[in-house]
C-alpha positions in Angstrom: 3.0 -15.2 -22.7 2.7 -16.2 -26.4 3.7 -12.7 -27.5 6.7 -12.9 -25.1 7.8 -16.2 -26.6 7.7 -14.8 -30.1 9.9 -11.8 -28.9 12.4 -14.4 -27.3 12.4 -16.4 -30.5 13.2 -13.2 -32.3 16.1 -12.6 -30.0 17.8 -15.8 -31.3 18.9 -13.8 -34.3 21.7 -11.5 -34.0 20.1 -8.1 -32.9 22.0 -4.9 -32.2 18.9 -2.9 -31.0 15.3 -3.4 -30.0 12.4 -1.0 -30.7 9.3 -1.7 -28.6 7.3 -3.0 -26.9 4.5 -0.8 -25.5 3.1 -3.5 -23.1 4.7 -3.0 -19.7 4.4 -6.6 -18.9 6.3 -7.8 -22.0 8.8 -5.0 -21.7 9.8 -6.3 -18.2 10.5 -9.7 -19.7 12.4 -8.3 -22.7 14.5 -5.9 -20.5 16.0 -8.8 -18.7 17.1 -10.5 -21.9 18.2 -7.2 -23.5 20.3 -6.4 -20.4 22.0 -9.9 -20.5 22.6 -9.7 -24.2 23.8 -6.0 -23.9 21.4 -4.9 -26.7 19.8 -1.5 -26.3 16.0 -1.6 -25.8 14.0 1.4 -27.1 10.6 0.9 -25.4 7.4 2.8 -25.4 6.3 1.2 -22.1 5.3 3.9 -19.6 5.6 1.8 -16.5 7.5 3.8 -13.9 9.2 0.7 -12.5 11.0 0.2 -15.7 14.2 2.2 -15.2 17.9 2.3 -16.4 19.0 1.7 -12.8 17.5 -1.8 -12.8 17.9 -2.4 -16.5 21.0 -0.3 -17.9 20.2 -1.1 -21.6 16.6 0.1 -21.3 15.8 3.3 -22.9 12.3 4.9 -22.6 11.4 6.8 -25.7 8.1 8.4 -24.2 7.2 10.0 -20.9 6.9 7.8 -17.9 3.9 7.2 -15.8 5.5 9.2 -13.0 4.9 12.4 -15.1 1.5 11.3 -16.4 0.3 10.7 -12.7 1.8 14.0 -11.7 -0.3 15.7 -14.4 -3.5 13.9 -13.1 -2.7 14.6 -9.5 -2.1 18.4 -10.4 -5.6 18.4 -12.0 -7.1 16.9 -8.7 -5.3 19.4 -6.6 -6.1 22.4 -8.8 -9.9 21.8 -8.4 -9.3 21.1 -4.5 -10.5 17.6 -4.5 -9.0 15.8 -1.6 -10.0 12.1 -2.1 -10.5 10.1 -5.3 -11.4 6.5 -6.3 -9.0 4.7 -8.6 -10.1 2.0 -11.0 -7.3 0.1 -12.7 -6.4 -3.0 -14.7 -4.8 -5.5 -12.5 -1.5 -6.0 -14.2 2.0 -4.3 -13.9 0.9 -1.3 -16.0 -2.2 -0.7 -13.9 -0.8 -1.4 -10.4 2.4 0.5 -10.8 0.6 3.4 -12.5 -1.8 3.7 -9.5 1.1 3.5 -7.1 2.7 6.4 -8.8 -0.6 8.3 -8.6 -0.8 7.6 -4.8 2.6 9.1 -4.2 1.8 12.2 -6.2 -1.6 12.7 -4.5 0.1 12.4 -1.0 2.6 15.0 -1.9 -0.4 17.4 -2.4 -2.2 16.2 0.7 -4.7 14.3 -1.3 -5.4 10.6 -1.2 -6.9 7.6 -2.9 -9.9 6.7 -0.5 -10.8 3.6 -2.5 -9.0 1.6 -5.2 -10.1 -1.4 -7.2 -8.5 -3.5 -9.8 -10.0 -6.0 -12.3 -8.4 -8.6 -14.6 -8.2 -8.0 -18.3 -10.8 -10.7 -19.0 -13.3 -9.6 -16.4 -16.9 -10.3 -17.2 -19.6 -7.7 -17.7 -21.3 -8.7 -14.3 -17.9 -8.2 -12.5 -17.5 -4.8 -13.9 -21.1 -3.9 -13.0 -20.6 -5.0 -9.4 -17.3 -3.0 -9.3 -19.2 0.1 -10.4 -22.0 -0.4 -7.9 -19.4 -0.6 -5.1 -17.7 2.6 -6.4 -21.1 4.5 -6.5 -21.5 3.8 -2.8 -18.1 5.3 -1.9 -17.7 8.8 -0.5 -15.5 10.0 -3.4 -17.1 11.2 -6.7 -13.8 11.8 -8.5 -12.8 8.5 -10.2 -9.5 7.9 -11.9 -9.6 5.3 -14.7 -6.2 3.7 -15.5 -6.9 0.8 -17.9 -6.6 -0.1 -21.5 -8.9 1.1 -24.3 -11.1 -1.8 -24.6 -12.0 -2.4 -20.8 -12.0 1.3 -20.3 -14.7 2.0 -22.9 -16.8 -0.9 -21.5 -16.5 0.7 -18.0 -17.7 4.0 -19.3 -20.6 2.6 -21.0 -21.7 0.6 -18.0 -21.1 3.7 -15.8 -23.4 5.7 -18.0 -26.1 3.0 -17.8 -25.9 3.4 -13.9 -26.3 7.1 -14.0 -22.7 7.6 -12.9 -22.0 10.0 -15.8 -24.3 12.7 -14.3 -24.1 15.7 -12.0 -21.7 15.4 -9.2 -19.3 12.8 -10.8 -15.9 13.5 -12.1 -14.1 11.0 -14.5 -10.4 11.5 -15.3 -9.0 8.8 -17.7 -5.2 8.4 -18.3 -3.7 8.6 -21.8 -5.3 5.4 -23.0 -8.5 7.4 -23.8 -6.8 10.2 -25.7 -4.7 7.6 -27.7 -7.9 5.8 -28.6 -9.5 9.1 -29.8 -6.5 10.2 -31.7 -6.0 6.9 -33.4 -9.6 6.5 -34.6 -11.0 9.1 -36.9 -14.5 7.7 -36.6 -16.0 6.8 -33.1 -19.4 5.6 -32.7 -22.0 8.2 -31.4 -23.0 5.8 -28.5 -19.4 5.6 -27.5 -18.7 9.4 -27.6 -22.1 9.8 -25.7 -20.8 7.5 -22.8 -17.7 9.7 -22.2 -19.3 13.3 -22.2 -17.5 15.6 -19.7 -14.6 13.0 -19.1 -11.2 14.6 -18.6 -8.1 12.8 -20.1 -4.5 13.6 -20.5 -2.4 13.2 -23.8 1.5 13.5 -24.2 2.0 16.9 -25.5 3.4 16.9 -29.2 4.5 20.4 -30.2 3.3 21.7 -33.6 6.0 21.5 -36.3 6.3 21.1 -40.0 7.8 17.5 -39.5 4.8 16.5 -37.6 2.5 17.9 -40.2 4.4 16.0 -43.0 4.4 12.8 -41.1 0.6 13.0 -40.6 0.1 13.8 -44.2 2.1 10.8 -45.4 0.3 8.5 -42.9 -3.0 9.6 -44.1 -2.0 8.9 -47.7 -0.8 5.5 -46.8 -4.0 4.7 -44.8 -6.0 5.7 -47.8 -3.9 3.6 -50.1 -4.4 0.5 -48.0 -8.0 1.2 -47.2 -7.3 2.0 -43.5 -8.4 5.6 -43.7 -10.0 5.4 -40.3 -6.6 4.8 -38.7 -4.7 7.9 -37.6 -1.5 8.6 -35.7 -1.6 9.0 -32.0 1.2 10.4 -29.7 2.6 6.9 -29.5 3.1 6.8 -33.3 5.3 10.0 -33.2 7.4 8.5 -30.4 7.9 5.2 -32.5 8.9 7.2 -35.4 11.4 9.3 -33.5 12.8 6.1 -31.9 13.7 4.6 -35.2 15.5 7.8 -36.2 17.3 7.8 -32.8 18.6 4.4 -33.6 19.6 5.3 -37.1 21.4 8.4 -36.0 23.1 6.5 -33.3 24.3 3.9 -35.7 25.7 6.4 -38.0 27.7 8.0 -35.1 28.6 4.4 -33.9 30.2 3.4 -37.3 31.8 6.9 -37.7 33.5 6.3 -34.2 35.1 3.1 -35.3 32.2 0.7 -34.0 31.8 -2.7 -35.4 29.2 -5.3 -35.1 30.3 -8.6 -33.5 28.7 -11.1 -31.1 29.9 -13.8 -28.7 28.1 -16.8 -27.2 27.1 -16.8 -23.4 27.4 -20.2 -21.8 25.0 -19.3 -19.2 22.2 -19.1 -21.7 20.7 -22.6 -22.4 17.2 -24.2 -22.4 17.1 -26.6 -19.4 13.8 -28.0 -20.3 14.2 -28.7 -24.0 11.5 -26.5 -25.1 11.0 -24.6 -28.3 13.3 -21.6 -27.1 16.8 -22.0 -28.2 18.6 -19.8 -25.6 22.0 -21.1 -26.5 21.5 -19.5 -29.9 21.4 -16.1 -28.4 24.6 -14.0 -28.7 26.0 -11.1 -26.6 26.5 -7.9 -28.7 30.1 -7.0 -28.1 29.8 -3.2 -28.4 26.3 -2.8 -27.1 27.5 -0.5 -24.4 29.0 1.8 -27.0 25.9 1.8 -29.1 23.8 2.5 -25.9 26.0 5.5 -25.1 25.4 6.9 -28.7 21.7 6.5 -28.3 21.7 8.4 -25.0 23.7 11.2 -26.6 20.9 11.7 -29.1 20.0 15.4 -29.5 17.6 16.3 -32.4 14.2 17.7 -33.1 11.9 14.9 -34.1 8.2 14.7 -35.0 7.3 14.4 -31.3 9.6 17.3 -30.3 13.0 17.6 -28.8 14.6 14.1 -28.6 17.2 14.2 -25.7 17.7 12.1 -22.7 18.7 13.1 -19.2 21.1 11.2 -16.8 18.3 8.9 -15.8 17.6 7.9 -19.5 14.3 9.7 -19.6 13.2 12.3 -22.2 13.7 15.8 -21.2 10.8 18.3 -20.7 7.9 15.7 -20.5 4.5 17.6 -20.8 0.9 16.7 -21.2 -2.3 18.2 -22.7 -5.4 18.3 -20.5 -8.3 17.4 -22.5 -12.0 17.7 -22.0 -14.4 15.6 -24.0 -17.5 17.7 -25.2 -20.0 17.0 -27.9 -18.4 15.2 -30.8 -14.9 16.3 -30.2 -12.3 17.3 -27.5 -11.1 20.5 -26.2 -7.8 21.3 -24.7 -8.3 23.2 -21.5 -4.5 23.5 -20.5 -1.2 21.9 -20.2 1.0 20.4 -17.6 4.7 20.6 -17.8 7.4 19.0 -15.7 9.4 22.2 -16.4 7.3 24.0 -13.9 5.1 21.0 -12.5 2.1 23.4 -12.8 -0.9 23.6 -14.9 -1.1 26.5 -17.4 -2.8 27.6 -20.5 0.5 28.6 -22.0 2.2 26.1 -24.5 5.1 24.3 -22.7 7.5 25.1 -25.5 6.8 28.8 -24.8 7.5 28.2 -21.0 10.9 26.7 -21.9 12.1 30.0 -23.1 11.6 31.7 -19.6 12.9 30.8 -16.2 10.6 28.4 -14.5 7.9 30.1 -12.4 6.6 27.6 -9.8 4.1 29.7 -8.0 0.7 28.2 -7.5 -0.9 31.5 -8.2 0.1 31.1 -11.8 -2.0 27.8 -12.2 -4.9 28.2 -14.7 -7.2 26.1 -16.8 -10.0 27.0 -19.2 -13.5 26.2 -18.2 -14.9 22.7 -18.3 -18.3 21.2 -19.2 -18.6 18.4 -16.5 -20.7 15.4 -16.7 -24.4 16.2 -16.5 -23.7 19.2 -18.9 -22.9 21.6 -16.1 -20.2 24.3 -15.9 -20.3 24.3 -12.1 -17.2 22.5 -10.6 -18.4 19.3 -8.8 -17.9 19.1 -5.1 -16.1 15.8 -5.7 -17.7 13.8 -2.8 -20.9 13.0 -1.2 -21.9 11.7 2.1 -22.6 8.1 1.2 -26.1 6.8 1.7 -24.8 3.5 3.3 -22.2 5.3 5.5 -21.8 4.4 9.1 -23.2 6.8 11.7 -20.6 9.4 12.7 -19.4 9.3 16.4 -18.8 12.9 17.3 -17.0 13.6 20.7 -18.5 16.5 22.7 -16.9 17.7 26.0 -19.1 17.3 29.0 -18.3 20.5 30.9 -18.6 21.2 34.7 -18.5 25.1 34.3 -19.7 27.6 31.7 -22.4 25.1 30.7 -23.8 27.7 28.4 -21.3 26.6 25.8 -22.0 22.9 25.9 -23.3 20.5 28.4 -25.0 17.1 28.9 -28.7 17.3 30.1 -28.9 14.4 32.5 -32.7 14.4 32.4 -33.0 13.9 28.6 -29.4 12.6 27.8 -29.1 15.2 25.2 -26.2 17.7 24.5 -27.2 21.3 24.5 -25.4 24.7 24.4 -24.1 27.4 22.1 -21.7 25.1 20.2 -24.2 22.4 19.8 -26.8 24.9 18.2 -24.0 26.3 15.8 -23.1 22.6 14.7 -26.7 21.6 14.1 -27.7 24.8 12.2 -24.5 24.4 10.0 -25.4 20.7 9.2 -28.8 21.8 8.1 -27.3 23.9 5.4 -25.5 21.0 3.8 -27.1 19.7 0.7 -26.9 16.1 1.9 -28.0 14.3 5.1 -25.4 13.4 7.8 -26.2 10.7 10.3 -24.4 11.2 13.6 -24.4 10.5 17.3 -23.0 12.7 20.1 -20.8 11.0 22.7 -20.0 12.8 25.8 -16.3 13.0 26.8 -15.7 13.7 30.5 -17.5 13.0 33.7 -19.3 16.2 34.1 -17.7 16.7 37.5 -14.7 18.5 36.1 -13.9 20.1 32.8 -12.2 17.5 30.5 -8.8 18.0 29.0 -9.2 19.1 25.5 -6.0 17.7 24.2 -7.2 14.3 25.1 -10.4 14.8 23.2 -8.4 15.9 20.2 -6.2 12.8 20.4 -9.3 10.5 20.3 -10.1 12.0 16.8 -6.5 11.4 15.7 -6.8 7.8 17.0 -10.1 7.3 15.1 -12.1 6.6 18.2 -14.1 9.7 17.3 -15.0 10.8 13.7 -15.1 14.4 14.8 -15.1 16.7 17.9 -17.2 19.7 18.4 -17.6 22.1 21.2 -15.6 25.0 22.7 -12.4 23.7 21.1 -9.5 26.2 20.6 -7.6 26.1 17.3 -4.0 26.0 18.2 -0.9 25.4 16.2 -0.1 22.0 17.8 -3.7 20.8 17.1 -3.7 21.9 13.4 -0.6 19.7 12.9 -2.7 16.5 13.4 -6.3 17.6 12.6 -8.3 19.9 10.3 -10.5 22.5 11.9 -13.6 24.3 10.4 -13.9 28.1 10.0 -13.9 29.6 13.4 -17.3 30.3 14.7 -16.3 32.6 17.5 -13.2 34.8 18.3 -11.1 33.5 21.1 -7.9 34.9 22.6 -6.2 34.6 26.1 -6.8 37.6 28.4 -5.8 38.5 31.8 -8.5 38.9 34.6 -7.7 41.0 37.6 -9.8 42.8 40.4 -10.6 46.5 40.0 -11.7 49.5 41.9 -12.5 53.2 41.3 -9.9 55.8 42.3 -12.3 58.7 42.0 -12.7 59.1 45.8 -8.9 59.3 46.3 -7.9 62.8 47.5 -4.4 62.3 46.3 -5.4 61.3 42.8 -3.6 64.2 41.2 -0.3 62.6 42.2 -1.0 59.3 40.5 -0.3 60.1 36.9 3.5 60.2 37.6 5.5 57.7 39.5 7.7 58.8 42.3 10.8 58.7 40.2 9.1 60.8 37.6 8.0 63.4 40.0 11.6 63.6 41.6 13.3 63.9 38.1 10.8 66.5 36.9 11.2 68.8 40.0 14.9 68.5 39.9 15.0 69.3 36.3 13.0 72.6 36.9 15.6 73.6 39.5 18.5 72.5 37.2 17.3 74.4 34.2 16.6 77.5 36.3 20.2 77.3 37.7 21.6 77.1 34.1 19.6 80.0 32.8 20.8 82.0 35.9 24.5 81.3 35.1 24.0 82.1 31.4 22.2 85.4 32.1 23.8 86.5 35.3 26.6 88.8 33.9 24.5 90.7 31.3 21.0 90.5 32.6 19.9 92.8 35.4 16.8 90.5 36.0 19.2 87.8 37.3 21.3 90.1 39.6 20.7 91.4 43.1 21.3 90.0 46.5 22.0 86.3 47.0 18.4 86.0 48.4 16.9 87.8 45.5 18.8 85.7 43.0 17.7 82.3 44.7 14.2 83.4 44.7 14.6 84.4 40.9 16.0 81.0 40.0 13.1 79.1 41.8 10.5 81.5 40.4 11.9 81.5 36.8 12.1 77.6 36.6 8.6 76.8 37.9 6.9 79.6 36.2 7.9 77.9 32.9 5.4 75.3 33.6 2.7 77.8 32.9 4.7 79.7 30.4 4.3 82.8 32.8 8.0 83.7 33.3 8.6 87.4 33.2 12.3 87.5 33.0 13.8 88.1 29.5 16.6 86.0 28.4 19.2 88.1 26.5 22.0 85.6 25.7 21.7 83.2 22.7 22.8 80.3 24.9 20.0 81.0 27.5 17.4 81.3 24.8 18.5 78.0 23.2 18.3 76.2 26.5 14.9 77.7 27.4 13.4 76.8 23.9 14.3 73.1 24.5 13.0 73.2 28.1 9.7 74.7 27.1 9.3 71.9 24.6 9.9 69.3 27.3 7.5 71.1 29.7 4.8 71.1 26.9 5.1 67.3 26.4 5.0 66.5 30.2 2.1 69.0 30.8 0.1 67.3 28.1 0.8 63.8 29.3 0.0 64.6 32.8 -3.4 66.1 31.9 -4.3 63.0 29.8 -3.3 60.5 32.4 -5.1 62.4 35.2 -8.3 62.6 33.1 -8.1 58.8 32.7 -7.6 58.1 36.4 -10.6 60.2 37.4 -13.1 58.7 34.9 -12.0 55.1 34.5 -11.8 52.1 36.8 -8.2 50.9 37.4 -6.5 47.6 38.6 -6.1 47.3 42.2 -3.2 44.8 41.7 0.2 45.2 40.4 -0.7 43.6 37.1 -0.7 45.9 34.2 -0.3 43.4 31.3 1.5 40.4 30.0 5.0 41.7 31.0 4.1 42.1 34.7 2.4 38.8 34.7 5.7 37.1 33.6 8.0 39.1 35.8 6.1 38.6 39.2 6.4 35.6 41.5 2.6 35.5 42.5 0.1 32.6 41.7 -1.7 32.7 38.4 -5.0 31.0 37.8 -6.3 29.1 34.8 -9.4 27.1 33.8 -9.2 23.3 34.1 -8.7 21.6 30.8 -7.7 24.8 28.9 -4.7 25.0 26.7 -3.8 28.2 28.7 -1.7 26.2 31.0 0.6 24.7 28.5 0.8 28.1 26.7 2.1 29.9 29.8 4.6 27.2 30.6 5.9 26.7 27.1 5.4 30.0 25.3 5.7 32.5 28.4 8.3 30.4 30.3 6.1 30.8 33.5 7.0 28.1 36.1 4.3 25.5 36.5 4.4 25.8 40.2 3.0 29.3 40.0 -0.1 28.1 38.1 -3.4 27.1 39.9 -6.2 25.1 38.2 -9.7 26.6 38.8 -12.8 24.8 38.0 -15.7 27.3 38.1 -16.6 31.0 37.9 -17.2 30.9 41.7 -13.6 29.8 42.2 -12.5 32.6 39.9 -14.1 35.2 42.0 -13.2 33.7 45.4 -9.5 33.4 44.4 -9.3 37.0 42.9 -10.9 38.3 46.1 -8.4 36.6 48.3 -5.4 37.7 46.3 -2.0 35.9 46.2 -1.1 36.7 49.8 -4.1 34.9 51.2 -4.0 31.7 49.2 -5.8 33.1 46.1 -4.4 34.4 42.7 -3.1 37.6 41.5 -4.7 37.2 38.1 -6.4 34.6 35.8 -5.6 33.8 32.3 -8.5 32.4 30.2 -10.1 32.6 26.8 -12.2 35.7 26.0 -15.6 33.9 25.4 -15.4 32.5 29.0 -14.2 35.8 30.4 -17.0 37.7 28.8 -19.6 35.4 30.4 -17.9 35.7 33.8 -17.6 39.4 33.7 -21.5 39.7 33.0 -22.0 38.9 36.6 -18.8 40.1 38.3 -18.6 43.9 38.2 -15.4 44.2 40.5 -13.2 42.2 38.0 -12.0 43.4 34.5 -9.6 42.6 31.7 -6.1 43.9 32.0 -4.6 44.9 28.8 -5.6 43.4 25.4 -5.7 39.8 24.0 -2.2 38.4 23.7 -3.2 35.5 21.4 -5.5 35.6 18.3 -7.4 32.5 17.9 -10.9 31.1 17.5 -13.0 28.0 18.3 -13.7 25.4 15.6 -14.9 21.9 15.1 -12.2 19.3 14.6 -12.1 16.7 11.9 -9.6 14.1 10.7 -7.1 15.2 8.0 -8.5 16.0 4.6 -12.2 15.4 5.6 -14.5 16.8 3.1 -17.1 17.4 5.8 -14.7 20.0 7.3 -14.8 22.0 4.0 -18.5 22.0 3.7 -19.1 22.8 7.3 -16.7 25.7 7.0 -18.8 27.1 4.1 -22.0 26.6 6.2 -20.6 28.5 9.2 -19.7 31.4 6.9 -23.2 31.4 5.6 -24.5 31.5 9.3 -22.3 34.3 9.8 -23.5 36.4 6.9 -27.2 35.8 7.4 -27.1 36.7 11.1 -28.1 33.3 12.5 -24.7 33.0 14.3 -25.2 36.2 16.1 -28.9 35.0 17.0 -27.5 31.7 18.5 -24.9 33.9 20.5 -27.5 36.1 22.0 -29.6 33.1 22.9 -27.1 31.4 25.0 -24.5 34.0 25.9 -26.5 36.7 27.6 -24.6 39.5 29.3 -25.4 41.3 32.6 -25.7 45.0 33.4 -22.0 45.4 34.3 -20.4 43.6 31.4 -20.3 46.7 29.2 -18.3 48.4 31.8 -15.8 45.6 32.4 -15.3 44.0 29.1 -13.0 46.6 28.0 -10.4 48.1 30.1 -8.0 51.1 30.1 -4.5 50.3 31.2 -3.6 51.8 34.5 0.1 52.1 34.0 1.5 55.4 35.5 3.7 57.6 33.4 7.1 56.2 34.2 10.4 57.9 33.9 11.5 55.6 31.1 8.8 57.1 28.7 10.4 60.4 29.1 14.1 59.7 29.5 14.8 60.8 25.9 13.5 64.2 26.6 15.4 64.7 29.8 18.5 63.5 28.1 18.2 66.0 25.3 17.5 68.9 27.8 20.4 67.9 30.0 22.8 67.6 27.0 21.7 71.0 25.9 22.4 72.5 29.4 25.8 70.9 29.6 26.8 72.1 26.2 25.5 75.7 26.8 27.5 75.8 30.1 30.7 74.3 28.5 30.5 77.1 25.7 29.7 79.7 28.2 32.7 78.9 30.6 34.9 78.6 27.5 34.0 82.2 26.5 34.5 83.5 30.0 37.9 81.8 30.5 38.9 83.4 27.2 37.8 86.9 28.3 39.4 86.4 31.6 42.7 85.5 30.0 42.6 88.6 28.0 41.6 90.8 31.1 44.2 89.5 33.6 48.0 90.0 33.0 49.8 86.8 32.4 52.1 87.2 35.3 49.2 87.2 37.7 47.9 83.7 36.7 49.6 80.7 38.3 49.7 77.3 36.7 50.9 75.5 39.9 48.0 73.8 41.6 47.6 74.2 45.4 49.8 77.5 45.5 48.4 80.6 47.1 48.8 82.3 43.8 46.5 79.7 42.2 43.9 80.2 44.8 43.9 83.8 44.2 43.7 83.4 40.5 40.6 81.0 41.0 39.0 83.8 43.2 39.6 86.5 40.7 38.2 84.2 38.0 35.0 83.5 40.0 34.8 87.3 40.8 35.2 88.1 37.1 32.3 85.8 36.1 30.2 87.2 38.9 30.8 90.8 37.9 28.5 92.8 35.7 29.8 92.7 32.2 31.1 96.2 31.4 29.1 98.1 28.7 30.3 97.7 25.3 31.8 100.8 23.4 29.2 102.6 21.5 29.6 104.2 18.1 30.7 108.0 18.7 28.6 110.7 17.1 30.5 113.8 15.9 28.5 117.0 16.4 29.7 120.0 14.5 28.1 123.2 13.1 28.8 126.8 12.2 26.8 128.0 15.0 28.5 126.0 17.6 31.8 127.3 19.1 34.8 125.1 19.1 35.3 123.7 22.6 37.4 121.0 24.0 36.0 117.5 23.7 34.0 116.3 26.6 31.7 113.4 27.3 28.1 114.3 27.9 25.8 111.7 29.5 22.2 111.9 28.1 19.8 109.6 29.7 17.9 107.6 26.9 14.2 107.3 27.6 12.4 104.0 26.9 13.9 100.6 27.0 17.1 100.4 29.3 20.4 99.4 27.6 23.2 97.2 28.9 24.9 100.3 30.5 21.9 101.3 32.4 20.1 103.3 29.7 22.9 106.0 29.2 24.2 106.8 25.8 27.7 108.4 25.5 27.8 111.3 22.9 31.1 112.7 21.8 30.9 116.5 21.5 
């Protein structure tokens, strides 16, 4: 308070600007006065609660604690530490800084698990007790936000308590970097107390101005015998603050500004103390000078000096520093431009568009406390921790997974063995106690078990707990230790003994359409070939037989009739392709039917399950009920809860018409165990969800991370499979039933595209053909014989003549004439000689006309 009084006494003189202070507590007091006197305050206080919103005349000339704590939180998140311990000095600077850190950590799903403050005049014994308490905490990541004197004292005490060894992480705020930068010679004992500590430092870009200032400072330090004092980052900000005020005053006077004051009657000392508040005057043009200061835009020793709309310096950035040996090493940078960690200089990042992808984060390697390069885990299971209460479902059915042994009072089962084996791999002991959840007379509801972990009634929950989206919104789960998806159970039987099995590959509609298509294609080919091909002529009876024979013989590609027209050949090629597809599909489906067990119910998969109206079974306590209601939109009235494998078998045997169920939806591990002793039931289709079972822990629990790693180790070394084989033995028929070939018949919808293509080809061919016939007919018949009046006798005669024309054999086309002449042959009148041509018959019956 004495320092504050001196500041206030200084304000009794007419001041137009204030530079300083660095102390946040004093800056708060001075800000009230500067605001009242309308005097710009250029402060180096980093307290985030000091802002231009509350204090319009406050101008911060160095980065705020908001950015510093964002850099610290980014480091914590980068190394995937979820909980930290915060030690801070109990004043405005310490409390507000830790509050800002808490906000930044929360945004990254991290948290401060324990925070403790101490007064600036704390005794050594108090600091020792504080550190002992911290050492018993779960977190081993310690954030130290203090001043230089108490901070160094804490580090020395921590080293004496062996808290600077393996497993610990110490991160100090910029007080430590400022101390090291400002002191050229630090005692070896002090350096030894901070080995492996990380700290942050406001980033000052390299520049000629910076080098010149440091050179001048070193010269002055030697001149006045203070060569051990050097410039820290704060020194550069002070230097630029003075220049900012000087430049603002030049602009202020150039713009017609003048210095004048007026008294404020509200300022007076009521107590008659040493402060003469009535002597303080209000700067008339303080607002104008403030605007000039905020318009500053120049390159100073600290970098670019420019303020944003909130009165903060643009592009705040920090160096991330590791203390090793007798010096420090910069392992990376944090910039508000990208809000990420990087090994690229911030000034180089400003030249590119901001890339905020977390994949771009990178820091150089660190030597941690204890002289190890391996990243500390960041937490331990505290030796004085309370015993963990772990909720375990007390099942009624499928007790192989987890159950309570009433004789011994112990929990046993597959899930219990996985949990205990995973715990044995942890590098620290965990004390726990199982607490059964449920009566054992019925399967408990797992959502209720999960809620007890959320409500902190249980510290964790283990067992056959499915990892669902809703549950992951409130809890963290370990790595899945077994795959689990919802499947459909339905009764099966073999169709090998069915005498009519050859009809089953096609549905009735498919058989009808296929047979009709054969006849239609045969009729189309007959129409296209009738006039020009003798194979398609003859008596009506012969032609009908030809149509039927030709169409069905294409099934075996055994048709003997040749097609002579281009249209007929085109239709036949398309039809033969359709026949090939149908024949291949039929063969494959029939093979499946004669060799594989098929479903006896109408359920073929998920779609049939949703579209039917029959009852569906599910296991008591399973999430399958809510999934079917909310995700599949199946009415809850159709669902039936089943509590045991015996109820499964009985209800499937009865069927939906006798009070049973048409199918059961359950998770695959239960289903595999059930099918091992029930050979007349199988899985319909494939899994329609992809999930797994895991152990549930509260949000951001470090134990969840370590157990996930342990479960992966169990999987890789084969121990997980051994536990599976111990508890989940399968019977003789499980191999036949666990996998199932869908029994869907080949439906018409699957081949509709082929039939449409073939039908379109037939229709197009007929349209072209009759167009050609009509054109030929119009040329053949005289115009006066064709009537255009519908219904007239002349019109009917024209239609008959057209049908007769189409039905008639096409007359032979004129062949090329050959002129035979020779000296030995006498000249005779021209006559036509018909010579029968041996070999393949021609369109005119195998006769060639030769002109002689």
